[in-house]
matplotlib code that plots the C-alpha trace (Angstrom):
import matplotlib.pyplot as plt

x = [63.1, 66.2, 67.4, 71.1, 72.1, 75.1, 77.5, 76.7, 77.9, 74.8, 74.2, 71.5, 68.1, 66.1, 62.0, 60.0, 56.8, 54.0, 54.0, 57.0, 56.6, 59.3, 59.8, 61.4, 59.4, 60.4, 57.8, 58.3, 59.9, 62.7, 63.6, 65.2, 66.6, 64.3, 66.0, 65.5, 61.9, 58.6, 57.4, 55.2, 56.8, 55.9, 54.4, 55.6, 53.1, 53.4, 50.5, 49.7, 51.6, 54.5, 55.7, 53.6, 54.6, 52.2, 53.0, 51.3, 49.4, 51.5, 54.8, 57.3, 57.8, 59.5, 61.8, 62.2, 65.0, 65.2, 61.6, 59.3, 56.4, 53.6, 50.7, 51.8, 54.5, 54.9, 58.5, 61.0, 63.6, 66.9, 64.9, 66.7, 64.4, 65.3, 64.1, 66.1, 69.4, 69.1, 69.0, 68.0, 68.8, 65.9, 66.9, 65.7, 65.6, 68.0, 71.3, 71.0, 73.5, 70.9, 68.2, 67.5, 68.4, 65.7, 65.9, 64.0, 63.5, 64.8, 67.4, 66.7, 66.3, 62.8, 61.2, 63.7, 63.8, 65.3, 63.1, 64.5, 62.9, 64.6, 67.9, 68.9, 67.3, 64.0, 61.2, 63.2, 62.8, 66.0, 65.1, 67.7, 68.3, 71.7, 73.7, 73.2, 75.9, 75.7, 78.7, 82.3, 83.1, 81.4, 78.1, 75.0, 73.8, 75.5, 75.8, 76.6, 77.8, 78.8, 81.8, 82.4, 82.6, 82.8, 81.3, 80.0, 77.0, 75.9, 73.0, 73.3, 72.5, 74.5, 72.7, 69.1, 69.7, 69.6, 72.4, 73.9, 77.6, 79.1, 83.0, 85.4, 83.2, 84.0, 83.6, 81.3, 78.7, 78.4, 76.1, 73.3, 70.7, 67.3, 69.7, 72.5, 76.0, 77.2, 79.7, 78.0, 74.4, 71.4, 68.4, 64.4, 61.3, 61.1, 64.4, 66.1, 69.4, 70.8, 74.4, 74.4, 71.2, 70.1, 67.7, 66.3, 64.1, 64.0, 61.1, 61.1, 57.5, 59.0, 60.8, 58.2, 58.0, 55.1, 52.4, 53.6, 51.8, 49.5, 45.7, 42.9, 41.9, 38.1, 35.0, 33.8, 30.2, 27.5, 24.8, 20.9, 20.5, 23.2, 21.5, 18.1, 19.7, 21.1, 20.9, 19.1, 16.4, 16.2, 15.6, 12.8, 11.2, 11.4, 9.7, 7.1, 6.1, 5.9, 3.3, 1.5, 1.4, 0.2, -3.0, -4.0, -3.9, -5.7, -8.5, -9.1, -9.0, -11.7, -13.8, -14.2]
y = [94.7, 95.4, 95.3, 94.6, 95.0, 91.8, 92.8, 96.2, 99.4, 100.8, 100.6, 98.6, 99.9, 99.6, 99.9, 99.6, 100.1, 98.0, 98.6, 98.8, 100.4, 100.2, 101.2, 103.6, 106.7, 109.1, 108.8, 105.1, 104.7, 102.5, 104.0, 102.0, 103.1, 103.1, 100.0, 97.8, 98.5, 100.1, 103.8, 101.5, 97.8, 96.0, 96.4, 94.6, 94.6, 92.7, 91.2, 88.1, 85.6, 87.7, 89.4, 89.4, 90.6, 92.0, 92.8, 95.8, 96.3, 96.8, 96.0, 93.6, 90.4, 89.5, 86.8, 85.6, 83.2, 82.9, 82.1, 84.3, 85.8, 87.0, 88.7, 87.8, 85.7, 85.0, 86.5, 85.0, 87.1, 85.4, 85.7, 87.2, 89.3, 90.4, 93.3, 93.5, 93.6, 94.3, 92.2, 92.7, 90.5, 90.6, 90.5, 90.0, 93.2, 91.6, 89.0, 85.7, 86.6, 89.0, 86.4, 84.7, 80.8, 78.6, 75.1, 72.0, 72.1, 68.8, 69.3, 66.5, 66.5, 66.7, 65.7, 67.9, 68.2, 70.6, 71.7, 72.5, 75.3, 76.7, 75.4, 71.9, 70.2, 72.0, 69.9, 67.8, 66.8, 66.1, 64.9, 65.3, 62.8, 63.3, 65.2, 66.2, 67.4, 68.5, 68.7, 67.3, 64.1, 62.5, 64.6, 62.8, 65.2, 67.1, 70.5, 72.1, 75.7, 77.7, 77.6, 74.4, 75.8, 73.6, 74.3, 71.9, 72.4, 70.4, 70.7, 69.1, 69.2, 70.4, 70.7, 71.0, 73.7, 73.2, 74.5, 75.0, 75.2, 75.7, 74.4, 76.6, 78.4, 80.9, 84.4, 85.0, 82.6, 82.6, 80.5, 82.9, 82.6, 84.8, 86.9, 87.8, 85.6, 83.8, 80.7, 79.1, 80.0, 78.5, 77.7, 78.6, 77.1, 78.9, 80.0, 80.3, 79.0, 80.3, 79.3, 80.5, 79.2, 77.0, 78.0, 76.0, 76.1, 74.6, 72.7, 71.8, 72.0, 70.4, 73.7, 76.0, 78.2, 77.3, 79.9, 82.2, 82.4, 79.5, 79.2, 80.7, 77.6, 76.8, 77.5, 74.4, 73.4, 74.8, 72.4, 73.5, 73.9, 75.9, 78.1, 78.2, 79.2, 77.7, 73.7, 73.9, 76.1, 73.4, 70.8, 73.0, 73.1, 69.0, 68.9, 71.4, 69.7, 66.0, 67.6, 69.1, 65.7, 64.2, 66.6, 66.6, 62.3, 62.4, 64.7, 63.1, 60.0, 61.3, 62.6, 58.8]
z = [20.8, 20.2, 16.1, 14.7, 11.2, 10.7, 8.3, 8.4, 9.7, 11.1, 14.5, 16.7, 16.8, 20.4, 19.7, 23.2, 22.1, 21.1, 17.5, 14.7, 11.6, 9.0, 5.5, 3.3, 3.9, 6.4, 8.8, 9.8, 13.0, 11.4, 8.1, 5.1, 1.7, -1.0, -2.7, 0.0, 0.9, 0.2, 1.7, 4.0, 4.1, 7.0, 10.8, 13.7, 16.3, 19.9, 21.5, 23.8, 21.0, 20.9, 18.0, 14.9, 11.6, 8.7, 5.1, 4.5, 1.0, -2.3, -0.3, -1.5, -0.4, 3.2, 4.5, 7.6, 8.1, 4.1, 4.2, 2.2, 3.9, 2.1, 4.4, 8.1, 10.3, 14.1, 15.0, 17.7, 19.2, 17.0, 13.8, 10.7, 8.7, 5.1, 2.7, 0.3, 0.9, 4.3, 7.2, 10.5, 13.7, 16.0, 19.4, 23.0, 25.3, 28.3, 27.6, 28.6, 31.2, 32.8, 33.4, 36.6, 36.6, 35.7, 37.3, 38.4, 42.3, 42.9, 40.9, 38.0, 34.5, 32.7, 29.6, 26.5, 22.9, 20.2, 17.1, 14.2, 12.6, 10.2, 7.9, 6.7, 9.8, 9.6, 10.7, 12.8, 16.6, 18.5, 22.2, 24.7, 27.5, 29.3, 26.4, 22.7, 20.5, 17.1, 14.5, 15.3, 14.7, 17.7, 17.0, 17.5, 14.2, 11.8, 11.9, 8.1, 7.8, 5.1, 2.8, 5.0, 8.1, 11.2, 14.6, 17.8, 19.9, 23.0, 25.1, 28.5, 32.4, 35.2, 38.4, 37.1, 34.9, 30.7, 29.4, 25.6, 24.8, 21.5, 20.7, 18.0, 15.6, 12.5, 13.8, 11.2, 12.5, 16.0, 18.6, 19.3, 21.8, 21.5, 19.1, 21.8, 20.4, 23.7, 24.5, 27.0, 28.8, 30.8, 28.5, 29.1, 27.4, 24.0, 23.4, 20.4, 19.2, 16.1, 14.1, 10.4, 8.8, 11.6, 13.9, 17.1, 19.2, 23.2, 24.1, 27.8, 29.6, 32.7, 33.3, 33.1, 35.9, 38.6, 39.0, 42.0, 45.1, 46.6, 45.6, 47.9, 49.9, 48.7, 50.8, 52.4, 51.0, 52.9, 53.8, 52.8, 56.7, 57.3, 54.6, 56.7, 59.7, 62.8, 63.4, 66.5, 64.7, 62.2, 64.8, 66.1, 62.8, 62.6, 66.1, 65.1, 61.9, 63.8, 66.3, 64.1, 61.8, 65.2, 65.6, 62.5, 62.6, 65.8, 65.2, 61.5, 64.0, 66.0, 63.6, 61.8]

ax = plt.figure().add_subplot(projection="3d")
ax.plot(x, y, z, "-o")
ax.set_aspect("equal")
plt.show()
């Protein structure tokens, strides 16, 4: 995890352990001022679900993307975490440019949607066919920015790869992919795009990588006679049983 402090002179903070403690006490992993947080304010734990935020007992309210969190929340790279006037931008460990490309093997497009999770468009889902544009005079959807700012955001397919590109944007509100500022980048399922107060999550199940390797071949079904022994032994057993049955029948016939 990498944490930046927007509009602050404080240096970025890197953390590689499964648990991060934040508060104003000196024994926390990330220390904030007493005016910003309680002595032990919150804990971020990484588990199979991702980053889980726990607000500790007695601590004040925490905000994630301007929404209050009282007890617990699931975090994503690109979220803004606020304690008082301290704003923390959660970033992925590696920049988008360092990731290996992820494309459809046949070069075709797949079912894709952009899900708004914060901001004025929150709760809406926007399907992407060939191209989807936010903002600008010809945009498919509006993209409001503070102080009447303007920007454009476009998602499109190129050679089976899903990409995003930003038009001219205010320096204060760059397009961010998983917390990193970008102008154009390739996208993956679960990525979070952010610009100003807007947050979008990419839903593209058709781009999810296939499991590596090939599944082991299933063993052929074994028949009961296979478990009994070689097939020759089975036929001898059947012949012996038939002879015995014939002998018993002859004995009974002679006696009666």
